[in-house]
C-alpha positions in Angstrom: -99.4 75.9 43.9 -96.5 77.2 45.0 -94.7 79.5 42.5 -91.1 80.1 42.4 -89.5 82.6 40.1 -86.2 83.2 39.0 -84.9 84.9 41.8 -86.9 82.4 44.4 -84.8 79.8 42.1 -81.7 81.1 42.4 -82.5 81.4 45.9 -83.1 78.1 46.8 -80.3 77.0 44.8 -78.1 78.6 46.9 -75.2 76.2 48.9 -77.6 73.6 47.2 -75.0 71.8 44.7 -74.0 68.5 46.7 -77.7 68.0 47.2 -78.4 68.7 43.5 -75.8 66.1 42.4 -76.7 63.4 45.1 -80.6 63.9 43.2 -79.3 63.7 40.0 -77.1 60.3 40.9 -80.4 58.9 42.4 -82.5 59.5 39.2 -79.9 58.0 37.0 -79.5 54.7 39.2 -83.8 54.7 39.4 -83.8 55.2 35.8 -81.6 52.5 35.6 -83.6 50.2 38.0 -86.5 50.4 35.3 -88.2 52.6 37.9 -89.0 55.9 35.6 -91.3 56.3 32.8 -89.9 58.8 29.6 -91.7 59.4 26.9 -89.9 60.6 23.6 -89.1 64.6 24.2 -91.6 66.6 21.6 -90.1 68.9 19.6 -91.8 72.4 18.1 -90.0 74.3 15.9 -91.2 78.1 14.6 -91.8 78.0 11.1 -88.7 79.0 9.2 -86.6 78.8 11.9 -84.5 75.9 11.8 -82.3 76.6 14.5 -84.9 77.1 17.3 -87.2 74.8 19.4 -89.4 74.5 22.5 -89.0 71.3 23.5 -91.6 69.3 26.1 -90.1 66.6 28.5 -92.7 65.0 30.5 -91.6 62.6 32.9 -92.4 60.3 36.4 -89.7 59.2 39.0 -90.1 56.9 41.3 -88.6 55.7 44.5 -89.0 56.6 47.6 -89.9 60.0 46.9 -92.0 59.6 43.5 -92.3 62.9 41.7 -94.1 63.5 37.6 -94.3 66.4 36.0 -93.8 68.7 33.0 -90.2 71.1 31.3 -91.1 73.4 28.6 -88.0 74.4 27.6 -87.2 76.9 24.6 -83.6 77.3 22.7 -83.6 80.7 20.4 -79.8 80.7 19.7 -80.3 84.0 18.2 -81.1 85.7 21.6 -77.2 86.1 22.0 -77.2 88.4 19.7 -79.9 90.3 21.1 -78.4 90.3 24.2 -80.7 87.7 25.7 -79.9 84.2 27.3 -80.4 81.8 24.7 -82.8 79.3 26.7 -85.9 79.8 28.8 -87.6 76.9 30.4 -90.5 76.1 32.8 -91.6 73.2 35.2 -94.2 71.9 36.5 -95.6 69.4 39.3 -98.2 67.3 39.4 -99.5 65.6 42.7 -99.4 62.1 41.8 -103.2 61.0 43.4 -105.1 63.9 41.8 -102.8 64.8 38.7 -103.7 68.6 39.7 -100.6 71.0 39.5 -98.7 72.1 42.9 -95.8 73.9 41.4 -94.6 76.3 39.0 -90.5 76.8 38.9 -88.3 79.3 36.6 -86.4 76.4 35.2 -83.6 77.8 33.3 -81.5 77.5 36.4 -82.5 73.8 36.9 -82.2 72.5 33.8 -78.7 74.6 33.5 -77.8 72.1 37.2 -79.1 69.1 36.1 -77.0 69.6 33.0 -74.0 70.6 34.6 -73.9 68.3 37.5 -75.0 65.5 35.3 -71.8 66.4 32.9 -69.2 66.5 36.6 -71.1 62.8 37.9 -69.9 61.2 34.6 -66.4 63.0 34.4 -66.3 61.4 38.0 -67.3 58.3 37.5 -65.8 57.4 33.6 -62.2 58.7 35.2 -63.0 56.2 38.0 -59.8 56.9 40.7 -57.7 59.0 38.3 -57.0 62.4 39.5 -58.7 64.9 36.9 -56.3 68.2 37.5 -56.9 69.4 33.7 -60.3 70.7 32.4 -61.5 72.4 29.2 -64.4 73.9 28.5 -65.2 74.5 25.0 -68.1 77.1 24.5 -68.6 79.7 27.2 -72.1 80.2 27.8 -73.9 79.7 30.9 -73.5 75.9 30.7 -70.0 75.6 30.9 -70.0 77.8 34.1 -72.6 76.1 36.0 -70.5 72.6 34.3 -67.2 74.3 36.2 -68.9 74.5 39.8 -69.8 70.8 39.4 -66.5 69.9 38.0 -64.9 71.9 41.1 -67.0 69.5 43.0 -66.4 66.0 42.3 -62.8 67.0 41.4 -61.3 69.1 44.1 -58.1 68.2 42.7 -58.4 70.7 39.5 -55.2 73.2 38.8 -56.3 74.6 35.6 -59.0 75.0 32.9 -58.9 76.3 29.6 -61.6 77.8 28.1 -62.3 78.3 24.4 -65.5 80.2 22.5 -65.8 80.8 18.5 -66.9 84.5 19.2 -63.8 86.7 19.5 -62.7 88.2 22.8 -65.4 86.0 24.6 -63.2 83.1 26.4 -60.7 86.1 27.5 -63.4 87.9 29.0 -64.5 84.5 30.5 -61.7 83.2 32.1 -61.2 86.7 33.9 -64.6 86.4 35.2 -64.1 82.5 36.7 -60.4 84.0 37.8 -62.0 86.3 40.1 -64.1 83.6 41.2 -61.7 80.8 42.0 -58.2 82.4 42.2 -57.1 78.8 43.8 -57.8 77.8 39.5 -55.6 78.9 36.4 -57.9 79.9 33.9 -56.5 80.4 30.5 -58.0 81.5 27.3 -56.7 79.6 24.3 -58.1 77.6 21.2 -59.4 74.4 20.4 -55.9 72.3 20.7 -55.8 74.1 23.5 -58.6 73.0 25.3 -58.6 69.0 24.1 -55.5 68.9 25.8 -57.2 68.5 29.5 -58.2 65.2 31.1 -61.9 66.4 30.7 -63.8 68.4 28.4 -67.2 69.9 28.4 -68.6 71.1 24.8 -71.7 73.2 25.1 -71.9 75.1 21.9 -75.3 76.1 20.5 -73.5 74.6 17.0 -75.2 71.8 15.2 -72.6 71.2 12.3 -70.6 67.8 13.4 -67.5 70.5 12.8 -65.1 68.9 15.4 -63.1 65.6 14.4 -61.1 64.6 17.5 -58.5 62.8 15.2 -57.4 65.9 14.0 -56.2 66.9 17.5 -53.8 64.3 18.3 -52.2 66.0 21.0 -54.7 64.4 23.4 -54.4 62.7 26.9 -54.3 58.7 26.9 -56.7 58.9 29.1 -59.4 61.6 28.5 -63.4 62.0 29.1 -65.1 64.5 26.7 -68.4 65.5 28.0 -70.3 65.9 24.8 -73.8 67.9 26.4 -74.4 69.6 23.1 -74.7 66.3 21.2 -74.1 68.1 18.0 -70.5 68.8 17.4 -68.8 65.7 17.3 -68.2 64.2 14.0 -69.5 60.8 13.3 -66.1 59.9 13.1 -65.4 61.0 16.6 -68.0 58.9 18.1 -67.2 55.8 16.0 -63.4 56.0 17.3 -64.2 56.7 21.2 -66.0 54.3 23.6 -69.5 56.2 23.9 -71.3 56.3 27.2 -75.2 57.9 27.1 -78.2 58.6 29.6 -80.3 56.4 27.7 -79.7 54.8 23.8 -83.2 54.7 23.0 -83.2 58.8 23.3 -79.7 59.8 22.4 -80.6 58.1 18.7 -83.2 60.7 17.5 -82.9 64.4 16.2 -80.1 64.7 14.4 -77.1 63.9 17.4 -73.9 62.7 16.6 -74.4 59.2 17.8 -77.7 59.2 15.5 -75.7 60.3 12.5 -73.5 57.9 13.2 -76.2 54.5 14.1 -77.4 55.9 10.5 -73.8 55.7 9.0 -72.5 52.2 10.1 -76.6 50.5 10.6 -76.2 49.1 14.0 -75.5 51.0 18.1 -72.5 48.5 18.9 -70.8 51.4 19.4 -72.1 52.8 22.8 -70.0 51.1 25.2 -72.7 51.5 28.0 -75.6 53.7 30.1 -74.3 56.2 32.7 -76.8 54.0 35.2 -74.6 50.8 34.7 -70.9 51.9 35.5 -72.2 54.3 38.5 -70.4 52.9 41.1 -67.5 51.9 39.5 -64.4 53.1 41.2 -62.3 52.5 38.1 -64.1 54.0 35.6 -65.0 52.0 32.5 -62.6 49.2 30.9 -61.1 50.8 28.6 -58.1 53.6 27.6 -58.0 56.5 24.9 -61.1 58.8 24.9 -64.4 58.4 26.2 -67.6 60.3 25.1 -70.5 61.2 27.3 -73.8 62.1 25.4 -76.4 62.9 27.7 -79.6 63.3 25.8 -81.1 65.3 28.7 -83.9 63.4 30.4 -86.8 65.0 32.3 -86.1 62.6 35.0 -83.0 64.8 36.4 -85.2 67.7 35.9 -88.1 66.3 38.1 -85.2 65.2 40.4 -83.9 69.1 40.7 -86.7 70.4 41.1 -88.3 68.5 44.0 -84.7 69.0 45.3 -85.0 73.1 44.9 -88.6 73.0 46.3 -88.3 71.2 49.5 -85.6 73.9 50.0 -87.9 76.9 48.9 -90.3 75.5 51.1 -87.9 74.8 54.3 -86.8 78.4 53.9 -90.1 80.3 52.9 -89.4 81.1 49.5 -92.1 81.5 46.6 -95.6 82.1 46.7 -98.5 80.3 47.6 -101.4 80.7 44.9 -104.9 79.4 44.5 -106.9 78.7 41.1 -104.5 76.4 39.1 -107.2 73.3 40.0 -110.5 72.7 38.5 -111.9 73.5 41.9 -114.1 71.7 44.2 -117.7 71.8 42.6 -119.1 68.3 42.0 -119.7 67.3 38.4 -122.5 64.1 37.4 -120.5 60.8 35.9 -121.9 62.4 32.4 -120.4 65.6 32.5 -117.0 64.2 33.7 -117.5 61.8 30.4 -118.4 64.8 28.3 -115.8 67.2 29.5 -113.1 64.2 29.2 
């Protein structure tokens, strides 16, 4: 089995963003064709801490290079106050013939990359052939940093980015960091109103209070794509008054997402316009103006696709460590013993 730690994954991901974007797009297409298996995610919450959770995402992705495995990801918001990353993750890949584990990867970077790539892919798809020169980032954390990387990739015309964060001073620091990395783009620290004036707005916060009512911010573009990555920021009215695109309607209508609450309020799902696989490849984007909201629940097939891409690059470049001892061994057992063990 090959093990890729944090530094190994970082090295393998270097320069890999175009391949990651393509892997995410392919995964969505295969899912739309019914060539995947995505059981519902399992949520484990520590007693007495409603804000923290560990999620299991088993999945199978078909196609020319089928892959299956499990993502095990934790989200503990209080880590930020301790100076730690909010999320940590491990990805396991399994052999399709034997079921044995073949690779274990530190997956926080994989998770952030697949989320960001899916967001940028949605922005490009939902804007169609319209140029996107302004972006807003609400939440100045790891996810939106990676979202910017992929937005630049799909919108090379991007010129101005406004960043906002609830923590005082954080947006200014974030803007300065990004400006030093991408001097060709103008970065501005501002408020929610400022960020929401952009053509594409990515919302990635740790808030789950449905605090954002888009109607309270009328000075927004006639055509706007909201990337609702944290899933519980938008008010019910904001969802119901938008054209909604999701990654998978059955998955996103769970666990108290803004769309789940909207469904509970109105008793139907007709406010969802499309799944992303259905609109991929359209040059004109969805046939609507106004606000388009993309709410991806986050499918395990994306983690599989990106992990496989990372593993292929790492194996090619000799990155990572091969270890033995993560299979049950080669000794023979009788049918009776196998039945008992099962």
